[in-house]
C-alpha positions in Angstrom: -2.8 -9.2 0.8 -3.8 -6.5 -1.6 -1.7 -7.9 -4.4 -3.4 -11.3 -4.1 -6.8 -9.7 -4.2 -6.0 -7.7 -7.3 -4.7 -10.8 -9.0 -7.9 -12.6 -8.1 -10.0 -9.8 -9.5 -8.0 -9.8 -12.7 -8.7 -13.6 -13.0 -12.4 -13.1 -12.3 -12.6 -10.5 -15.0 -10.6 -12.6 -17.5 -7.7 -10.0 -17.6 -4.0 -10.7 -17.7 -2.2 -9.8 -14.5 1.3 -9.8 -13.2 2.7 -8.4 -10.0 4.9 -5.7 -11.3 7.2 -3.3 -9.6 10.9 -2.6 -9.7 12.7 -4.8 -7.4 15.7 -3.6 -5.4 18.5 -6.0 -4.6 21.4 -4.8 -2.5 20.3 -1.2 -3.0 20.3 -1.6 -6.8 17.2 -1.5 -9.0 16.8 -4.6 -11.0 15.3 -4.2 -14.5 12.0 -5.9 -15.3 10.0 -6.3 -18.4 7.3 -3.5 -18.3 5.4 -5.2 -21.2 4.5 -8.0 -18.8 3.0 -5.6 -16.2 -0.7 -5.3 -15.8 -2.0 -2.2 -17.6 -4.5 -1.5 -14.8 -2.4 -1.9 -11.6 1.3 -1.5 -10.9 2.9 -1.3 -7.5 5.4 1.4 -6.6 6.6 2.4 -3.1 7.9 5.7 -4.5 11.0 5.4 -2.2 12.8 8.2 -4.0 9.6 10.3 -4.2 10.2 10.7 -7.9 7.1 9.0 -9.3 5.2 11.6 -11.2 1.5 12.0 -10.4 0.0 12.0 -13.9 -3.5 13.4 -14.2 -4.8 10.5 -16.4 -3.6 7.8 -14.0 -5.3 6.7 -10.7 -3.2 6.1 -7.6 -4.2 4.1 -4.5 -2.1 4.9 -1.4 -2.2 2.1 1.1 -0.9 2.9 4.6 -1.6 2.4 8.3 -3.6 5.0 10.1 -1.3 4.9 13.1 2.2 6.3 12.3 3.8 4.1 14.9 2.4 1.0 13.3 3.4 2.4 9.8 7.0 2.8 11.0 6.9 -0.6 12.6 5.7 -2.2 9.3 8.3 -0.3 7.4 10.9 -1.7 9.9 9.8 -5.2 9.2 10.2 -4.5 5.4 13.7 -3.1 6.0 14.6 -5.6 8.7 15.3 -2.7 11.1 14.0 -1.7 14.6 11.2 0.9 14.4 13.3 3.5 16.3 16.1 3.2 13.7 13.5 3.5 10.9 12.0 6.6 12.4 15.4 8.2 12.6 16.5 7.2 9.2 13.2 7.6 7.3 11.4 10.3 9.2 12.1 12.9 6.5 11.0 10.5 3.8 7.7 9.8 5.6 7.0 13.5 6.1 7.6 14.2 2.4 5.6 11.1 1.4 2.7 12.3 3.4 2.9 15.8 1.8 3.1 14.3 -1.7 0.5 11.5 -1.5 -1.8 11.9 1.5 -2.3 15.6 1.6 -2.3 16.0 -2.2 -6.0 16.6 -2.4 -6.0 15.2 -6.0 -9.0 13.5 -7.5 -6.9 10.7 -8.9 -5.3 9.8 -5.6 -7.2 7.6 -3.1 -5.9 7.0 0.4 -6.8 3.6 1.8 -6.0 2.6 5.3 -4.7 -1.0 6.0 -6.9 -1.2 9.2 -10.0 -0.5 7.1 -9.2 -3.3 4.7 -8.8 -5.7 7.6 -12.0 -4.6 9.4 -14.2 -4.1 6.3 -12.6 -5.9 3.3 -15.7 -5.9 1.1 -16.4 -2.2 1.6 -12.7 -1.2 1.1 -11.9 -3.4 -1.8 -15.2 -2.2 -3.5 -14.0 1.4 -3.0 -10.6 0.5 -4.5 -12.0 -1.2 -7.5 -14.8 1.3 -8.1 -12.1 4.0 -8.1 -9.7 2.1 -10.3 -12.3 0.9 -12.9 -14.7 3.9 -12.5 -17.7 1.7 -12.0 -19.2 -0.2 -9.1 -17.9 -3.7 -8.7 -19.2 -4.7 -5.2 -20.8 -8.0 -6.6 -17.4 -9.0 -8.0 -15.7 -8.1 -4.8 -18.1 -10.3 -2.8 -17.6 -13.2 -5.2 -13.8 -12.9 -5.1 -13.7 -12.6 -1.3 -16.1 -15.6 -1.0 -13.9 -17.8 -3.3 -10.6 -16.9 -1.7 -9.0 -19.8 0.2 -7.1 -17.4 2.5 -9.0 -14.9 4.6 -8.1 -11.2 4.9 -6.1 -10.9 8.1 -3.3 -8.7 9.5 0.1 -9.4 8.1 3.3 -9.3 10.1 3.8 -9.5 13.8 3.3 -6.3 15.7 6.0 -5.4 18.1 5.1 -4.5 21.6 6.5 -1.0 22.0 6.4 0.8 25.2 4.5 4.1 25.4 7.7 6.0 25.6 9.0 4.2 22.5 5.8 5.0 20.7 6.0 8.7 21.7 9.7 8.8 20.6 8.8 7.5 17.2 6.0 10.0 16.9 8.3 12.8 18.0 11.0 11.8 15.5 8.7 11.4 12.6 6.6 14.4 13.6 3.6 13.6 11.3 
């Protein structure tokens, strides 16, 4: 969803764009040509928590507000049940939160998935204004109006019992 929007914005601004991030296949990182990457946006999940936070770069952290839904989405990505993800990745999620969400850095902007779904124009305007350091709300309106597909939730949410949700929260402890 976000990647498609960013590509549409690049097109509207007449800028080259490519969806660029290191792919992992069977646990091994595949090489890719960095020269073909957009100079403005690059996607990185920071799975090893080794991505340096450089003061002259801007970082947008996209996540779900509800940790259970975040773990559930991560499970869909990994093709694993949420409880397994909570147990296997709880430590990673806590460290990720410390590094990215609680960093209090001026060059890191946290954006919640639910806010993009509920208020796409406002949130994409915030994202682009942060990235480009100038207001781009008219451009956001134009791109959203021209899009063939509407902004909508991705993935199918799993109906977890309250006890399962509490277990995930306890395991992850965020």
